[in-house]
Every structure is written in structure tokens, then in C-alpha cells.
C-alpha positions as a LaTeX table, in Angstrom:
\begin{tabular}{lrrr}
\hline
Residue & $x$ (\AA) & $y$ (\AA) & $z$ (\AA) \\
\hline
Met1 & $-13.80$ & 10.04 & 17.39 \\
Pro2 & $-15.64$ & 8.29 & 14.52 \\
Gln3 & $-17.03$ & 4.90 & 15.40 \\
Pro4 & $-15.54$ & 1.81 & 13.68 \\
Ala5 & $-16.95$ & 1.44 & 10.17 \\
Phe6 & $-18.46$ & $-1.96$ & 10.91 \\
Ser7 & $-20.67$ & $-0.72$ & 13.76 \\
Arg8 & $-23.41$ & 0.34 & 11.35 \\
Arg9 & $-23.62$ & $-3.11$ & 9.81 \\
His10 & $-23.40$ & $-4.76$ & 13.21 \\
Phe11 & $-26.35$ & $-2.69$ & 14.45 \\
Leu12 & $-28.40$ & $-3.55$ & 11.37 \\
Arg13 & $-27.63$ & $-7.25$ & 11.69 \\
Gln14 & $-28.60$ & $-7.29$ & 15.35 \\
Thr15 & $-31.80$ & $-5.42$ & 14.60 \\
Ile16 & $-32.79$ & $-7.89$ & 11.88 \\
Ser17 & $-31.94$ & $-10.95$ & 13.97 \\
Ala18 & $-34.10$ & $-9.63$ & 16.80 \\
Ser19 & $-37.13$ & $-9.50$ & 14.50 \\
Thr20 & $-39.38$ & $-12.50$ & 14.12 \\
Ala21 & $-39.30$ & $-14.50$ & 10.92 \\
Ala22 & $-42.92$ & $-13.62$ & 10.29 \\
Ser23 & $-42.09$ & $-9.93$ & 10.17 \\
Val24 & $-39.80$ & $-10.33$ & 7.13 \\
Pro25 & $-41.75$ & $-9.45$ & 3.96 \\
Ala26 & $-42.07$ & $-12.41$ & 1.62 \\
Leu27 & $-41.02$ & $-10.39$ & $-1.44$ \\
Ile28 & $-37.52$ & $-9.51$ & $-0.23$ \\
Pro29 & $-35.06$ & $-11.01$ & $-2.77$ \\
Gly30 & $-33.06$ & $-13.94$ & $-1.48$ \\
Ser31 & $-29.83$ & $-12.14$ & $-2.36$ \\
Val32 & $-30.65$ & $-9.46$ & 0.24 \\
Leu33 & $-30.77$ & $-12.13$ & 2.94 \\
Gly34 & $-27.79$ & $-14.03$ & 1.59 \\
Leu35 & $-29.91$ & $-17.05$ & 0.66 \\
Asp36 & $-28.28$ & $-17.38$ & $-2.78$ \\
Gly37 & $-24.76$ & $-17.69$ & $-1.37$ \\
Ser38 & $-24.03$ & $-13.96$ & $-1.55$ \\
Ala39 & $-23.48$ & $-11.84$ & 1.53 \\
Pro40 & $-26.68$ & $-10.32$ & 2.94 \\
Ala41 & $-27.01$ & $-6.56$ & 2.64 \\
Ser42 & $-26.26$ & $-6.03$ & 6.33 \\
Glu43 & $-22.90$ & $-7.80$ & 5.90 \\
Lys44 & $-21.80$ & $-5.96$ & 2.75 \\
Ile45 & $-18.73$ & $-3.77$ & 3.00 \\
Ile46 & $-19.47$ & $-0.62$ & 1.02 \\
Leu47 & $-16.30$ & 0.39 & $-0.82$ \\
Gly48 & $-15.20$ & 3.61 & $-2.48$ \\
Gly49 & $-12.19$ & 4.21 & $-4.72$ \\
Ile50 & $-9.76$ & 7.13 & $-4.77$ \\
Gly51 & $-7.45$ & 7.58 & $-7.76$ \\
Ile52 & $-7.98$ & 4.30 & $-9.61$ \\
Asn53 & $-5.93$ & 3.67 & $-12.75$ \\
His54 & $-3.73$ & 0.76 & $-13.86$ \\
Arg55 & $-2.71$ & $-0.85$ & $-10.56$ \\
Gly56 & $-5.83$ & 0.38 & $-8.82$ \\
Gly57 & $-8.05$ & $-1.18$ & $-11.46$ \\
Tyr58 & $-6.22$ & $-4.47$ & $-10.97$ \\
Asp59 & $-6.81$ & $-4.29$ & $-7.21$ \\
Leu60 & $-10.43$ & $-3.32$ & $-7.73$ \\
Gly61 & $-11.04$ & $-6.46$ & $-9.78$ \\
Phe62 & $-10.17$ & $-8.59$ & $-6.76$ \\
Phe63 & $-12.36$ & $-6.50$ & $-4.46$ \\
Leu64 & $-15.27$ & $-6.92$ & $-6.88$ \\
Asp65 & $-14.77$ & $-10.71$ & $-6.83$ \\
Gln66 & $-15.55$ & $-10.80$ & $-3.11$ \\
Pro67 & $-19.19$ & $-11.63$ & $-2.30$ \\
Asp68 & $-19.33$ & $-9.24$ & 0.67 \\
Val69 & $-18.18$ & $-6.11$ & $-1.20$ \\
Arg70 & $-20.28$ & $-3.52$ & $-3.02$ \\
Phe71 & $-18.42$ & $-0.76$ & $-4.82$ \\
Ala72 & $-20.42$ & 2.44 & $-4.49$ \\
Ala73 & $-18.34$ & 5.38 & $-5.71$ \\
Ile74 & $-15.18$ & 6.48 & $-7.49$ \\
Ala75 & $-13.28$ & 9.75 & $-6.93$ \\
Asp76 & $-10.65$ & 10.65 & $-9.51$ \\
Val77 & $-9.29$ & 13.91 & $-10.93$ \\
Ala78 & $-9.56$ & 12.49 & $-14.48$ \\
Lys79 & $-13.04$ & 12.13 & $-15.99$ \\
Val80 & $-11.92$ & 9.36 & $-18.33$ \\
Arg81 & $-10.81$ & 7.29 & $-15.32$ \\
Arg82 & $-14.00$ & 7.98 & $-13.40$ \\
Leu83 & $-16.00$ & 6.65 & $-16.33$ \\
Lys84 & $-13.71$ & 3.63 & $-16.75$ \\
Val85 & $-13.95$ & 2.58 & $-13.11$ \\
Lys86 & $-17.71$ & 3.15 & $-13.03$ \\
Ala87 & $-18.09$ & 0.86 & $-16.05$ \\
Gln88 & $-15.79$ & $-1.80$ & $-14.55$ \\
Ala89 & $-17.68$ & $-1.91$ & $-11.25$ \\
Glu90 & $-21.16$ & $-1.75$ & $-12.72$ \\
Glu91 & $-20.43$ & $-4.57$ & $-15.15$ \\
Ala92 & $-19.09$ & $-6.75$ & $-12.33$ \\
Gln93 & $-22.00$ & $-5.97$ & $-10.02$ \\
Gly94 & $-24.79$ & $-5.85$ & $-12.56$ \\
Thr95 & $-25.78$ & $-2.37$ & $-11.42$ \\
Asn96 & $-25.84$ & 1.16 & $-12.79$ \\
Asp97 & $-25.55$ & 3.11 & $-9.55$ \\
Val98 & $-21.81$ & 3.77 & $-9.02$ \\
Ala99 & $-21.39$ & 7.46 & $-8.21$ \\
Met100 & $-18.55$ & 9.59 & $-9.58$ \\
Tyr101 & $-16.70$ & 12.46 & $-7.89$ \\
Arg102 & $-13.81$ & 14.66 & $-8.97$ \\
Asp103 & $-12.84$ & 15.56 & $-5.37$ \\
Phe104 & $-12.29$ & 12.64 & $-2.99$ \\
Arg105 & $-13.60$ & 14.72 & $-0.08$ \\
Asp106 & $-17.08$ & 14.49 & $-1.58$ \\
Leu107 & $-16.81$ & 10.70 & $-1.53$ \\
Leu108 & $-15.64$ & 10.76 & 2.09 \\
Asp109 & $-18.74$ & 12.77 & 3.04 \\
Arg110 & $-20.89$ & 9.75 & 2.22 \\
Lys111 & $-22.04$ & 8.03 & 5.41 \\
Asp112 & $-22.70$ & 4.71 & 3.66 \\
Val113 & $-19.08$ & 4.14 & 2.57 \\
Asp114 & $-17.24$ & 1.86 & 4.99 \\
Ala115 & $-13.82$ & 1.59 & 3.37 \\
Val116 & $-11.75$ & 3.03 & 0.55 \\
Leu117 & $-9.22$ & 1.70 & $-1.92$ \\
Ile118 & $-6.52$ & 4.36 & $-2.48$ \\
Ala119 & $-4.35$ & 3.91 & $-5.57$ \\
Thr120 & $-3.22$ & 7.44 & $-6.42$ \\
Gly121 & 0.41 & 8.34 & $-7.04$ \\
Asp122 & 2.84 & 8.33 & $-4.12$ \\
Arg123 & 2.39 & 12.02 & $-3.23$ \\
Trp124 & $-1.26$ & 11.43 & $-2.25$ \\
His125 & $-1.25$ & 8.07 & $-0.41$ \\
Ala126 & $-0.65$ & 9.25 & 3.16 \\
His127 & $-2.75$ & 12.40 & 2.86 \\
Ala128 & $-5.73$ & 10.57 & 1.37 \\
Ser129 & $-5.40$ & 7.80 & 3.97 \\
Ile130 & $-5.35$ & 10.28 & 6.85 \\
Trp131 & $-8.32$ & 12.22 & 5.48 \\
Ser132 & $-10.18$ & 8.92 & 5.07 \\
Ala133 & $-9.47$ & 7.84 & 8.64 \\
Arg134 & $-10.72$ & 11.18 & 9.93 \\
Ala135 & $-13.93$ & 10.54 & 7.98 \\
Gly136 & $-14.38$ & 7.16 & 9.68 \\
Lys137 & $-13.38$ & 4.99 & 6.71 \\
Asp138 & $-11.12$ & 1.95 & 6.78 \\
Val139 & $-8.27$ & 2.09 & 4.27 \\
Tyr140 & $-6.55$ & $-0.18$ & 1.77 \\
Ser141 & $-3.71$ & 1.93 & 0.34 \\
Glu142 & $-1.36$ & 1.03 & $-2.46$ \\
Lys143 & 2.30 & 1.43 & $-1.66$ \\
Pro144 & 4.42 & 3.38 & $-1.02$ \\
Cys145 & 2.01 & 4.41 & 1.70 \\
Ala146 & 3.89 & 7.56 & 2.72 \\
Ile147 & 6.35 & 9.78 & 0.86 \\
Ser148 & 8.56 & 10.68 & 3.86 \\
Ile149 & 9.66 & 9.46 & 7.28 \\
Asp150 & 7.48 & 12.08 & 8.94 \\
Leu151 & 4.39 & 10.96 & 7.01 \\
Cys152 & 5.08 & 7.31 & 7.92 \\
Lys153 & 4.84 & 8.36 & 11.56 \\
Lys154 & 1.73 & 10.53 & 11.07 \\
Leu155 & 0.03 & 7.76 & 9.11 \\
Ala156 & 0.55 & 5.16 & 11.85 \\
Glu157 & $-0.42$ & 7.56 & 14.64 \\
Thr158 & $-3.61$ & 8.62 & 12.83 \\
Met159 & $-4.73$ & 5.05 & 12.17 \\
Lys160 & $-4.25$ & 4.26 & 15.86 \\
Leu161 & $-6.05$ & 7.43 & 16.99 \\
Tyr162 & $-9.16$ & 6.72 & 14.93 \\
Gly163 & $-9.18$ & 2.94 & 15.30 \\
Thr164 & $-8.88$ & 2.59 & 11.52 \\
Val165 & $-8.29$ & $-0.77$ & 9.88 \\
Phe166 & $-5.40$ & $-0.01$ & 7.52 \\
Gln167 & $-3.79$ & $-2.39$ & 5.04 \\
Gly168 & $-0.74$ & $-1.32$ & 3.04 \\
Gly169 & $-0.53$ & $-2.83$ & $-0.43$ \\
Thr170 & 2.64 & $-4.85$ & 0.23 \\
Gln171 & 0.75 & $-8.02$ & $-0.58$ \\
Arg172 & 3.69 & $-10.41$ & $-0.71$ \\
Arg173 & 3.30 & $-11.09$ & 3.01 \\
Asn174 & 0.20 & $-12.99$ & 1.92 \\
Val175 & 1.78 & $-14.86$ & $-1.04$ \\
Arg176 & 2.71 & $-18.45$ & $-0.25$ \\
Asn177 & 6.30 & $-18.73$ & $-1.51$ \\
Phe178 & 7.36 & $-15.49$ & 0.19 \\
Arg179 & 5.61 & $-16.55$ & 3.38 \\
Tyr180 & 7.45 & $-19.88$ & 3.37 \\
Ala181 & 10.84 & $-18.25$ & 2.74 \\
Cys182 & 10.25 & $-15.89$ & 5.67 \\
Glu183 & 9.15 & $-18.82$ & 7.83 \\
Leu184 & 12.44 & $-20.63$ & 7.13 \\
Ala185 & 14.35 & $-17.59$ & 8.34 \\
Arg186 & 12.11 & $-16.87$ & 11.33 \\
Thr187 & 12.07 & $-20.43$ & 12.66 \\
Gly188 & 15.82 & $-21.05$ & 12.55 \\
Lys189 & 15.77 & $-23.49$ & 9.61 \\
Leu190 & 18.58 & $-21.49$ & 7.97 \\
Gly191 & 20.55 & $-21.18$ & 11.19 \\
Lys192 & 21.52 & $-17.76$ & 12.49 \\
Ile193 & 20.65 & $-15.18$ & 9.84 \\
His194 & 23.55 & $-12.87$ & 8.98 \\
Thr195 & 22.47 & $-11.23$ & 5.67 \\
Val196 & 19.16 & $-10.48$ & 3.95 \\
His197 & 18.84 & $-9.20$ & 0.39 \\
Ala198 & 16.04 & $-7.02$ & $-1.03$ \\
Ser199 & 15.60 & $-6.28$ & $-4.74$ \\
Ile200 & 15.09 & $-2.66$ & $-5.79$ \\
Tyr201 & 14.81 & $-0.59$ & $-8.97$ \\
Tyr202 & 17.78 & 1.37 & $-10.27$ \\
Leu203 & 17.66 & 4.60 & $-8.29$ \\
Gln204 & 16.66 & 7.88 & $-9.88$ \\
His205 & 16.48 & 11.49 & $-8.68$ \\
Leu206 & 14.90 & 14.03 & $-11.05$ \\
Thr207 & 14.29 & 17.68 & $-10.26$ \\
Asp208 & 13.61 & 19.07 & $-13.76$ \\
Trp209 & 10.21 & 20.21 & $-15.07$ \\
Leu210 & 8.62 & 18.87 & $-18.23$ \\
Pro211 & 7.56 & 21.53 & $-20.77$ \\
Glu212 & 4.41 & 23.46 & $-19.88$ \\
Gln213 & 1.20 & 22.62 & $-21.74$ \\
Pro214 & $-2.19$ & 24.38 & $-21.70$ \\
Leu215 & $-4.30$ & 23.51 & $-18.66$ \\
Pro216 & $-7.26$ & 21.22 & $-19.41$ \\
Asp217 & $-10.81$ & 21.89 & $-18.24$ \\
Pro218 & $-10.87$ & 20.91 & $-14.53$ \\
Glu219 & $-13.96$ & 18.78 & $-15.16$ \\
Glu220 & $-11.93$ & 16.73 & $-17.62$ \\
Phe221 & $-8.73$ & 16.75 & $-15.57$ \\
Asp222 & $-8.10$ & 18.73 & $-12.39$ \\
Trp223 & $-4.38$ & 19.50 & $-12.39$ \\
Asp224 & $-4.37$ & 21.39 & $-9.10$ \\
Leu225 & $-6.06$ & 18.49 & $-7.31$ \\
Trp226 & $-3.74$ & 16.00 & $-9.02$ \\
Leu227 & $-0.77$ & 17.89 & $-7.56$ \\
Gly228 & $-2.46$ & 17.96 & $-4.16$ \\
Pro229 & 0.15 & 18.34 & $-1.39$ \\
Ala230 & 3.08 & 18.30 & $-3.84$ \\
Pro231 & 4.84 & 21.55 & $-4.87$ \\
Trp232 & 3.26 & 23.42 & $-7.76$ \\
Arg233 & 4.69 & 23.03 & $-11.26$ \\
Pro234 & 3.31 & 23.65 & $-14.77$ \\
Phe235 & 0.92 & 21.11 & $-16.26$ \\
Asn236 & 2.19 & 18.39 & $-18.58$ \\
Glu237 & $-0.03$ & 15.46 & $-19.49$ \\
Ala238 & 2.87 & 13.01 & $-19.27$ \\
Tyr239 & 3.07 & 13.38 & $-15.48$ \\
Ala240 & $-0.51$ & 12.28 & $-15.09$ \\
Gly241 & $-0.65$ & 9.57 & $-17.73$ \\
Ile242 & $-3.47$ & 11.15 & $-19.71$ \\
Gly243 & $-1.53$ & 11.24 & $-22.99$ \\
Lys244 & $-1.75$ & 8.66 & $-25.76$ \\
Ser245 & 0.44 & 6.11 & $-23.97$ \\
Gly246 & $-1.66$ & 6.22 & $-20.80$ \\
Trp247 & 1.42 & 5.76 & $-18.61$ \\
Ser248 & 2.45 & 8.24 & $-15.95$ \\
Ala249 & 5.89 & 9.89 & $-16.04$ \\
Trp250 & 5.96 & 11.22 & $-12.48$ \\
Arg251 & 8.11 & 8.40 & $-11.10$ \\
Gly252 & 11.65 & 9.43 & $-10.30$ \\
His253 & 10.66 & 13.11 & $-9.95$ \\
Tyr254 & 11.49 & 13.91 & $-6.34$ \\
Asp255 & 8.42 & 16.09 & $-5.75$ \\
Phe256 & 6.12 & 13.16 & $-6.56$ \\
Asp257 & 8.14 & 10.01 & $-5.86$ \\
Ser258 & 9.00 & 8.13 & $-2.68$ \\
Gly259 & 12.74 & 7.79 & $-2.06$ \\
Cys260 & 14.31 & 8.06 & $-5.53$ \\
Lys261 & 12.17 & 5.16 & $-6.86$ \\
His262 & 13.57 & 3.00 & $-4.05$ \\
Leu263 & 10.16 & 2.26 & $-2.55$ \\
Asp264 & 8.61 & 1.04 & $-5.82$ \\
Trp265 & 10.02 & $-2.41$ & $-5.04$ \\
Gly266 & 11.77 & $-1.77$ & $-1.75$ \\
Ala267 & 8.42 & $-1.23$ & $-0.04$ \\
His268 & 7.75 & $-4.91$ & $-0.80$ \\
Thr269 & 11.16 & $-6.49$ & $-0.42$ \\
Val270 & 12.58 & $-4.58$ & 2.53 \\
Asp271 & 9.25 & $-5.29$ & 4.22 \\
Leu272 & 9.80 & $-9.04$ & 3.67 \\
Cys273 & 13.33 & $-8.77$ & 5.07 \\
Gln274 & 12.03 & $-7.00$ & 8.14 \\
Trp275 & 9.45 & $-9.77$ & 8.63 \\
Ala276 & 11.99 & $-12.55$ & 8.08 \\
Leu277 & 14.20 & $-11.02$ & 10.78 \\
Gly278 & 11.38 & $-10.32$ & 13.22 \\
Met279 & 12.22 & $-6.62$ & 13.01 \\
Asp280 & 8.74 & $-5.15$ & 12.70 \\
Gly281 & 8.68 & $-2.12$ & 14.97 \\
Thr282 & 12.31 & $-1.13$ & 14.44 \\
Glu283 & 14.80 & $-0.28$ & 11.68 \\
Pro284 & 18.51 & $-0.63$ & 10.87 \\
Val285 & 20.86 & 1.77 & 12.66 \\
Lys286 & 23.44 & 2.40 & 9.90 \\
Tyr287 & 23.00 & 3.07 & 6.16 \\
Trp288 & 25.39 & 3.61 & 3.26 \\
Ala289 & 25.43 & 3.31 & $-0.53$ \\
Glu290 & 27.86 & 1.98 & $-3.11$ \\
Gly291 & 26.82 & 2.84 & $-6.64$ \\
Asn292 & 23.24 & 1.62 & $-7.15$ \\
Arg293 & 23.46 & $-0.67$ & $-4.14$ \\
Met294 & 22.50 & 0.34 & $-0.63$ \\
Phe295 & 23.41 & $-1.35$ & 2.62 \\
Ala296 & 22.20 & $-1.20$ & 6.19 \\
Thr297 & 22.97 & $-2.95$ & 9.45 \\
Tyr298 & 20.67 & $-3.65$ & 12.38 \\
Glu299 & 21.72 & $-3.20$ & 15.97 \\
Asn300 & 22.31 & $-6.97$ & 16.23 \\
Gly301 & 24.78 & $-6.87$ & 13.32 \\
Val302 & 22.58 & $-8.43$ & 10.60 \\
Gln303 & 23.19 & $-6.78$ & 7.24 \\
Leu304 & 20.48 & $-5.68$ & 4.79 \\
Val305 & 21.58 & $-5.48$ & 1.14 \\
Met306 & 19.33 & $-3.58$ & $-1.30$ \\
Arg307 & 20.33 & $-4.16$ & $-4.92$ \\
Pro308 & 18.82 & $-4.04$ & $-8.43$ \\
Asp309 & 20.88 & $-6.85$ & $-9.95$ \\
Gly310 & 22.76 & $-10.10$ & $-9.33$ \\
Trp311 & 19.65 & $-12.23$ & $-8.76$ \\
Leu312 & 19.03 & $-15.87$ & $-9.76$ \\
Gly313 & 16.21 & $-15.14$ & $-12.20$ \\
Leu314 & 13.22 & $-16.22$ & $-10.09$ \\
Gly315 & 10.96 & $-13.38$ & $-11.18$ \\
Thr316 & 10.40 & $-9.79$ & $-10.12$ \\
Cys317 & 10.75 & $-8.61$ & $-6.52$ \\
Pro318 & 13.14 & $-11.36$ & $-5.38$ \\
Val319 & 14.46 & $-11.65$ & $-1.84$ \\
Arg320 & 17.25 & $-13.76$ & $-0.40$ \\
Phe321 & 17.91 & $-14.77$ & 3.21 \\
Glu322 & 21.29 & $-16.18$ & 4.26 \\
Gly323 & 22.07 & $-17.93$ & 7.52 \\
Ser324 & 24.79 & $-20.02$ & 9.10 \\
Asp325 & 23.12 & $-23.25$ & 7.94 \\
Gly326 & 21.84 & $-22.29$ & 4.50 \\
Trp327 & 20.04 & $-19.79$ & 2.28 \\
Val328 & 16.82 & $-19.34$ & 0.34 \\
Glu329 & 15.93 & $-17.09$ & $-2.63$ \\
Thr330 & 12.50 & $-16.62$ & $-4.19$ \\
Gly331 & 10.60 & $-14.20$ & $-6.43$ \\
Asp332 & 7.31 & $-13.53$ & $-8.16$ \\
Ser333 & 7.60 & $-16.58$ & $-10.41$ \\
Gly334 & 6.83 & $-18.66$ & $-7.34$ \\
Lys335 & 10.02 & $-20.64$ & $-7.85$ \\
Met336 & 12.33 & $-21.07$ & $-4.90$ \\
Leu337 & 15.98 & $-22.09$ & $-4.71$ \\
Leu338 & 17.48 & $-23.36$ & $-1.46$ \\
Ser339 & 20.94 & $-24.41$ & $-0.37$ \\
Asn340 & 19.48 & $-27.62$ & 1.08 \\
Asp341 & 16.77 & $-29.57$ & $-0.77$ \\
Ser342 & 15.48 & $-30.94$ & 2.53 \\
Leu343 & 14.09 & $-27.47$ & 3.25 \\
Gln344 & 11.86 & $-27.57$ & 0.19 \\
Cys345 & 8.14 & $-27.98$ & 0.67 \\
Val346 & 4.96 & $-28.02$ & $-1.39$ \\
Tyr347 & 3.03 & $-24.87$ & $-0.60$ \\
Gly348 & 0.25 & $-24.99$ & $-3.21$ \\
Asp349 & $-0.39$ & $-22.87$ & $-6.27$ \\
Ile350 & 1.64 & $-19.69$ & $-6.50$ \\
Glu351 & $-0.10$ & $-16.54$ & $-7.58$ \\
Gly352 & 2.88 & $-14.18$ & $-7.76$ \\
Thr353 & 1.84 & $-10.60$ & $-7.13$ \\
Asn354 & $-1.84$ & $-11.54$ & $-6.93$ \\
Pro355 & $-3.33$ & $-9.52$ & $-4.04$ \\
Arg356 & $-6.36$ & $-11.78$ & $-3.53$ \\
Tyr357 & $-5.41$ & $-13.08$ & $-0.07$ \\
His358 & $-4.11$ & $-9.68$ & 1.02 \\
Ile359 & $-7.41$ & $-8.05$ & 0.12 \\
Arg360 & $-9.34$ & $-10.83$ & 1.83 \\
Asn361 & $-7.24$ & $-10.33$ & 4.95 \\
Phe362 & $-8.18$ & $-6.62$ & 4.90 \\
Leu363 & $-11.90$ & $-7.31$ & 4.45 \\
Asp364 & $-11.94$ & $-9.86$ & 7.25 \\
Cys365 & $-10.28$ & $-7.34$ & 9.56 \\
Val366 & $-12.82$ & $-4.67$ & 8.62 \\
Lys367 & $-15.38$ & $-7.01$ & 10.14 \\
Thr368 & $-13.42$ & $-8.24$ & 13.16 \\
Arg369 & $-11.58$ & $-4.95$ & 13.84 \\
Glu370 & $-8.31$ & $-6.87$ & 14.14 \\
Gln371 & $-5.05$ & $-5.61$ & 12.61 \\
Pro372 & $-4.27$ & $-6.77$ & 9.04 \\
Thr373 & $-0.98$ & $-8.33$ & 8.01 \\
Cys374 & 0.49 & $-5.03$ & 6.79 \\
Cys375 & $-1.06$ & $-2.59$ & 9.24 \\
Ala376 & 0.18 & 0.97 & 9.58 \\
Asp377 & 2.73 & 0.07 & 12.29 \\
Val378 & 4.32 & $-2.59$ & 10.04 \\
Ile379 & 4.36 & $-0.14$ & 7.14 \\
Arg380 & 5.89 & 2.53 & 9.37 \\
Ser381 & 9.00 & 0.46 & 10.12 \\
Ser382 & 9.66 & $-1.00$ & 6.68 \\
His383 & 9.01 & 2.28 & 4.86 \\
Ile384 & 11.23 & 4.27 & 7.23 \\
Ala385 & 14.05 & 1.78 & 6.58 \\
Cys386 & 13.59 & 2.42 & 2.85 \\
His387 & 13.50 & 6.20 & 3.23 \\
Ala388 & 16.62 & 6.22 & 5.41 \\
Ser389 & 18.59 & 4.10 & 2.94 \\
Ala390 & 17.44 & 6.25 & $-0.01$ \\
Leu391 & 18.67 & 9.35 & 1.84 \\
Ser392 & 22.10 & 7.78 & 2.33 \\
Trp393 & 22.28 & 7.34 & $-1.46$ \\
Leu394 & 20.91 & 10.82 & $-2.18$ \\
Leu395 & 23.25 & 12.60 & 0.27 \\
Gly396 & 26.22 & 10.42 & $-0.65$ \\
Arg397 & 27.32 & 9.52 & 2.84 \\
Glu398 & 26.89 & 7.08 & 5.69 \\
Leu399 & 23.96 & 7.83 & 7.97 \\
His400 & 23.35 & 6.67 & 11.52 \\
Phe401 & 19.76 & 6.31 & 12.69 \\
Asp402 & 18.10 & 6.00 & 16.10 \\
Pro403 & 14.98 & 3.78 & 15.74 \\
Lys404 & 13.66 & 4.91 & 19.14 \\
Thr405 & 13.46 & 8.58 & 18.18 \\
Glu406 & 13.28 & 7.93 & 14.42 \\
Thr407 & 15.92 & 10.58 & 13.82 \\
Phe408 & 19.38 & 10.61 & 12.27 \\
Val409 & 22.23 & 10.91 & 14.73 \\
Asn410 & 24.20 & 14.17 & 14.60 \\
Asp411 & 23.09 & 14.99 & 11.05 \\
Asp412 & 20.91 & 18.10 & 10.74 \\
Glu413 & 20.73 & 17.95 & 6.95 \\
Ala414 & 19.48 & 14.36 & 6.91 \\
Asn415 & 16.94 & 15.19 & 9.61 \\
Arg416 & 15.57 & 18.03 & 7.48 \\
Phe417 & 14.84 & 15.43 & 4.77 \\
Arg418 & 12.65 & 13.44 & 7.16 \\
Ala419 & 9.69 & 15.69 & 6.28 \\
Arg420 & 8.34 & 17.42 & 3.19 \\
Ala421 & 6.25 & 20.58 & 3.07 \\
Ser422 & 2.65 & 20.26 & 1.87 \\
Arg423 & 0.79 & 22.83 & $-0.20$ \\
Glu424 & $-2.31$ & 24.44 & 1.24 \\
Pro425 & $-4.94$ & 23.26 & 1.98 \\
Trp426 & $-3.30$ & 19.84 & 2.41 \\
Val427 & $-1.14$ & 20.58 & 5.45 \\
Leu428 & $-1.68$ & 17.80 & 7.98 \\
\hline
\end{tabular}
């Protein structure tokens, strides 16, 4: 089993501290020893990136702001993105030594890389995370972290097996207004909670193929590696976002997408509902859909409502918690509406979807080896709840689920949808 990623730095720090002050050469720059306020070299977390584009570049900016991070390498199937990320990191760090790889496995072979930021499309998140854990790297993965119920389980089990520090990119657990709303629900300030509401996108299920285009040079764009574990289909630049618009068109296509677009927002908002209810580690037991709305009930009778509309206009990704003594609703604007003004509090500046504190939580845990806020076990439960509800919509019927076995009750067809086949050589 690979040793925890921080052990190398811990050994180096202990070795240096055991040396006498006189043995330190006078010409070592102060930045190496942390004398200028930066982290000393022995405390730096060496970071690599896998599949960094729009959202990944946003995340990377916050990693680069941290004094104890050095970005060392980017792996991406698109040359234009490799060059873009290299330039972004080198400008931020004042260096010219960021390495580039087409195949992420070459990055994982590097012994100096401690952790990776994974921001590929949905189809790759779990596979890249599992490969990274096997290589001894800690993982920050954008959501959705797994494209099926089966991969949610494999992801959590692999992180536990290898002692990997894993943080899922559902950063709203570390955003102040969402944290306060969940605290109101968890501490009984709203009375007995009977209903929680999670915002979602309008659902979509596409199985068509876009028109075939000539394959590009693999050095410029590696289509086979972009597909990865997903089923083969002909190349079209729109899937991959390498056309003029730069935006990817894979979302909503079942082969590439998690749960009919449900997990784009549901990964965040259902996760917050789970946290507000204290339901980490379990899932609802019944699921059904009505139009573009999905519903679920927990074993204790609390209802989860997943809907794309009918909100109070408090920004994207809103959630609402309703109890016997009141309710609260909040969203990415940072604004919060409550049934009782006495529940209001001042919780500081709101940064919306800003992942700064979520990333800091991950980096701190890389050092302490503690579990981050959205570890793989937390992700397992909230993602499985999303996948189960999406299947109820897709199959058009009520589904009953056993959280202990993580299987659907007396429904062979639904159980077949718990897993997806992976193309060779990406079978886990």
C-alpha cells in the first residue's frame, strides 16, 4: 500500500530540524526556509492537474493562491489546454518549469507529486481518482465524483483502502450562508424538519450521436483518451469543447453525463440536504418523479424535493429547509430568507460558489491526514441519492432502495443501472 503523500515532506522536515543551524549553507534563499512568509520547501504540497479547463482553471487559481502549494505538472488530452494551464501556473508562481503530459498516467508516475486536482468531464472523475489513489496521490475531484452508484461505492472503498485524502468539489459545505442554514436545521432551530428542497437543472437524457468529423492529430487532441472509459462514438469537436465556442456539449448525453444532468447541481444541493438532516452515511428509501420534479423520502418520513423552479430568487443552487417551527432558504447570492427574523445572524462576507475555504480544508487535511468536509464517504451517500432519484425519472416509476445493501428492492432493471461498463483498458 502506498504511504501517505505527506510522509515524504514529514521525513524531510524532521531531517532538516535535526541538523544544526551551522550546517545550513548561508546562501540558501530565505523563501526555501519560509523566512519570507512563504511555506518552506519541505512543507510545500506538490500539485498536479488532470483535465483542466473552465471550472478546473477557476479551481486552480485558488490552489495557486495558497503559499504552501507548488503546481508541477498538467495532464490533458488537448494541447491547447496543456499550454494554457502551464502559462497560468508559471505566471502565478514566477517559474517556467511546469511539465505537460497528454496521458495522466505519466503524471501519476512522478514521485514528487503529492496531490492532484481532477476537473475532467463526469465520465473520467472516478476512474482518474482511483488511478491517482493507487499511485499514492491525494485527490481533489470536481463533481460529480462518480457517474454511477457502483462507482460511488468503488471510489469510497478505494480511498479508504489506500488512506487517500479525498475532497469532492461540493464546496458549499464550506460557504458561510449554506453552513448557517444547515446549522439551523441540525440544531433544532427550525423545529422538527419535515421537508428539504434541493435545486436541480431541468433533466435531460440524450442518446444520439453528433455528426462524425475527421479525427485530429492525437498530439493536438487525443479523442480515444478523452473518451476513456465511456463507450466509443465518432469524434465531434463539440463534445470536447475544442470548437470556436470553447464550450463542451457532452452534458446530457447519457454515455458521458451523471444522472440525466441531475448531478450538475444536485451533487451540491442534495448534499446540503443530507448534511442538514444528519443523513451522511445513508440515503432515502423511496424515489419517484412528477414531470421535472423528483421526490424521495427517508426512513424517518422526511421528504426530499428536487426541483428546477419555484425558488425565491436568492441565486443559483438554492436550498430550503422546512420544520415545524419555521423555514430557511438560501442560495449563491449569499442572501437568506427565514420565516422568523430572530433566526437571522451576521455570518461575514459571502463568497457564493468560491471554493477557497473548501480547497484550504483539503490542503490542511493533506498535512494532518484527517478527513476533509466532503470526503469520499460523504460523497458516496449524497451522490447515490442523486443517482437513485435520476433513475426513478428515467425509468418512469417509483423505486424502493435499501441503503444498507445499496440496491433497489425487487427491481432487476433498476439494479442493472447501478453500474456502467467501462472500455478497455479502463476496467476497474
